[in-house]
N, C-alpha and C positions, 0 to 999 in steps of 0.2 A: 232579515226575518223578526216581526215584534214579537218579545218573548210570549206575550197575549196570547197569540195565535199557537203558539205552542203549547201551552196551557188547555186551550178549548179544546183541541187535538186528542190531548192524555187524556183529558175528561171523556170527553165525547167516543172515543176511540176506546178506552180503555171497557172504561165504565158500562158501553152498551154492548162489549164483547162476552164479557160474563154473564152477561143480559141472554144472549144467545147460545150461549153454550151450558149455560142453564134451561134452557128450552130444548137443546136438545138430548141433553141429559136426562130430564124428568119422564119424553117419550121414551129412547132408549139410551138405558145406564152405559152399555157396552159399546158405545158409537166413538169412543175416543180415538182411535185408530185411524177412523177416516176422517173424523174433525183434524189430525193432525196431519195425516196428509196430505188433506184440502192447502190446508196453509201454510204446508211446507213448500208445496209444489207453485203456488200462487206470488209465495217472497221470490223462490228459486227464478222463476219465468219474470217476475220483474228483473232482479238482479242479474241477469243472463241478459236481458236488452239495453240496461240503462247504468250497472256498473261494469261487469267484465266486457260492454262492447261487440255483444255476441262472438264471443271465447277471445277477441283478438288483444285484448288489455292481457296483459301479466300479472300474477298476483303479486303483492310486494311484500307476501308473508310465504315462504316457501309451500308447497300443497303438504308433507310430511306431518310437519306441525299443525295444518288445519285437520289430516287425517285423525290425530291423535282427540281434537277437540269436540270434533264432527263425531265421534262414537259415544262422547259422553253427552252433546248437548242432545243428539239423538234419544239418547237410552232416557235423560230426564223429562222430556217433553210428551214421551211414549206413556213413562211410570207414571206421571203426573195427570195424565189425561183418562189412562186406564183405571187410577184411584176410585173415580165417581163412578166407579161399577163393582167398586168392593163396600158397599153402605158407608158410605163419606159423602153425608152431607155436602152444600156448598160452600155455607159458610165456616163448616170448620175446616174445608179446601184450602178458603182465603185464609185464613187465623194461621193454620198450618203452615203455609206458603211463608207467611209474614217472618216465620221463624227464619230466617238465611241468616239474621245476623249472629246465633247463637252456632251453625255450623260453619261458618266464617272464622268469629275469632276461634272454636275449637283446630279446625284446619290452621287457622296460622298461627297459634302457640306449636302444634305438632311437628308440620311442614316447616314455616319460614321462620319458627323460634322467636316469634312478637310475644312483646311484653306489653299489656295495656293497666289504664290508669285503673286505682280502686273504684271512680265513676263508672267508669265502661262495664266493670266486671256487676256492681249493681246493677245497671242499666240490662245488662243482659239475663241477672237475673231473674227481673221483674217481667222479663221477654217470657224464660222457662216457667214460670209460676202461672203466669196467664196464658200459655200453652196448655201447661198440666191442666190448669183448672175445669179450659173448654173442654180440653180431651174428655179430660174423668167423665165431664158433666152427660159428654155425647155418649160415651159408653153406658151408664146408667140409660140413655133414651133408647139405645139400640135394644136393649135386652129388655127395656119394659113393655116398647111398642112392636114388639115380636110375636108372632103366634105362642099360645099359652101351652102349644106342646114343646114340654123341655128340650125335645130334640132339633128344634125348628129355633129354638131360643138359641143355644150353643151355637148354629148351622150359623146363626147372622151373627153374635158376636164375633164368631171364629174369622167370618168373612170379613167384617168392621177391621179386626186385629190386623189381618193380612193388608188391608188398607193402608191403615197405622203406618205396617213397615215398611209398605211403598213410598208411603209419603217423605221418613224417614230416610229413607235410602234417596229416594229424590234429590232430597235437602242435602245433604252429604255431599254428594257426586257432581250439584249446583256447584255446592261452594269450594269444590276440588276442581272444577272447571273454570271457578272464577281465578283463583289465584295461577292455574295454567294461563289462560287469558292476561293475567297481569304480570308474569316474567313474559311473554312474548311482545307484550305492546314496549314491556323496556327496551326489550332487543331488536324488533324492529319498527318500532313504532304506531303510533294509535291508527289504523285501517276498518273502522267501527264497521262503514257500508260495504266493504268488501270483505269482513268476516261475516257480517250479517248474509250476504250470499251463499257464502261457500258453507256456513254453515246448514243452509236449507238443503244448497244442491246437494252437494256431497250422500246425505242419508237416503237420497231420493229410492236407489238400489236397493237399500235396505227394507221397504217397503215390499218389496218380496215375499220376504217372509212370512207376509202380514196380509195379503194379497186376498186369501178367504175368506179371511172377517170382513176387510174391506167390503168383497162384492155381496158380504151377508147382509152386511148395512144399506149398502146402497141398493137391495133389492127392498127391504124394507122401508125406506126413502120412497122408493118409486109406487109403494101400496099407500101413502099417509095421504089425507085429503088433499083436495087441490087448494091451490089460496091463488087467488088475483091480486099482482101485482100491484098497488099504488102507483098510479101516475103512469104507467108503459100499460096495462091491460091483458099482459101478460101471466096466465095463467099456468102454475107450477105446481107439484107436492110441496108440501106447507115446510116437510124437512128439509128439502133442499134449500129452501129460499133462506130458512132458518142457519144453514152450512153457508150459503154466499155471502148470508150477513156477517156472519161469525168468520170468513176469511178474511172479507174487508174491514171488518172493524179492529181485526188482529192486527191489521198492515196500518192501518190509520194509525194505531196505537205505539208501534214500534215506530213509526216514522215523528210521532211527537214525541217521544221518549228524545229519538235522538237530536230530534231540532235543538228541544231545549238544552240536552247536555251541550250543546255548543255554542246555544246563545245566552244561559243562564250559569250561576256560580252552582258546586256539588251538594250547599247545603239549600238551594233554592229547588232543585231537581231531588232531592228526599224529602224536602214538604211534600209537595206538589203528590208524588209516587207515593208518599205513606197517605196522604189526603184522600187521594183516588180511589186507595185501599179502602180505605174507612167509607166511605160515598156506597164505592160498590157493594159492601156489608150490609149496610143499613139499606141500600133496596132488594139485596136476596133476602134479606129477613122481613119486608114490611109489605113486597111488592106478590112474590113465594109462597107467603107464610111460614116459613121456614121455623122450627120451634127453636125459641131461642130463650132462656132461664134468666132471672137475675143474676146468677153465678158466670152466665157466659156473656153478659152485660160486665160484670169483673174485669171476667178474664182478657175480653178484645181491649179493656181501658188499659187490663199490667202487661198487655202488647204493644200497644201504642204509644202508651207512655214514654215504655223503655227503649223503643226505637226511635223517640223524640230525644231521651237524654241521653243513647250513644252518639247521636251525630252534635251533639251538644250544640242542641238548636238556642240555647235562651244566650249562652254564654257567647255566640257569633252576634245573635240579633243586637245583643248590648253592645258589640264591639262596633257593629255596624249605625246602630244611633249615637256613639260616642263620639266616630270619626267626623262628621261636620263640623259637630261642637267644637272641637279641637282646629279646625281648620280656620274654624271663625276666630277664635282667637289670634290663632298666628296673623290673621288679616287684620 
């Protein structure tokens, strides 16, 4: 499959997925659980049909290892989506999640005893400063935009702090899951499609504990205004349409990234994913008119510049440009 097609899937799927998630969260900020459940259910059913062959194909990695990974993956997904209910704006949500490099480096040093170059430490410092600037400026906006009542202002800020704590926890848990996944792949080999299926299928019973919240939001979705789906003519509550599109675009996004990892070098994947995050951020700011000051732009620049520095993009691009010249000289 041509890499350009995979890049198109990533941009079309991931960017539109963020749009539909924000449309959902703006109407009902607490809808994270029903969104997570729908995404997990869709990917689990698709994986059961095409990857697990209706349960007839045994897993290459023992289920007991998947149970550990699934616990972490389920926790990260639920906490990340629920953070939107805690006064966390979508741009800050995206920027904060871009700080996964920090968490990966910290846990890599602690758990895997890794050591990094000064260049990588500098890039992580840039990402950290960028996230700190965006977080600090968002904190000022929360306090200034809240009610004039001191109690209401403090309550809004307290919920925002809880949201930051939730995002931090999810970031560290996601990094720990990545390290665990890395050790599994070294032992049993890479089985990305299988891992995708089990990571979404095994946690489904856990949603029983969130059933009441999921049901309450299903009722709220039913009460939303009707919307006629273009091209089909079917009329459905608009919130259900947003949820369906969010689930479909999430699947397209995941498949696009999976194809990209099999067709392209890791450098290309990192560049595409980083650029996709930046495009999603710009769209969220402009289309949804999310508050974004000059300081936010500066913090965002630090985050993305630090990310590109960490992946040593310029060094690798220079190497790739130099290779054809060397070959010409040999010929």
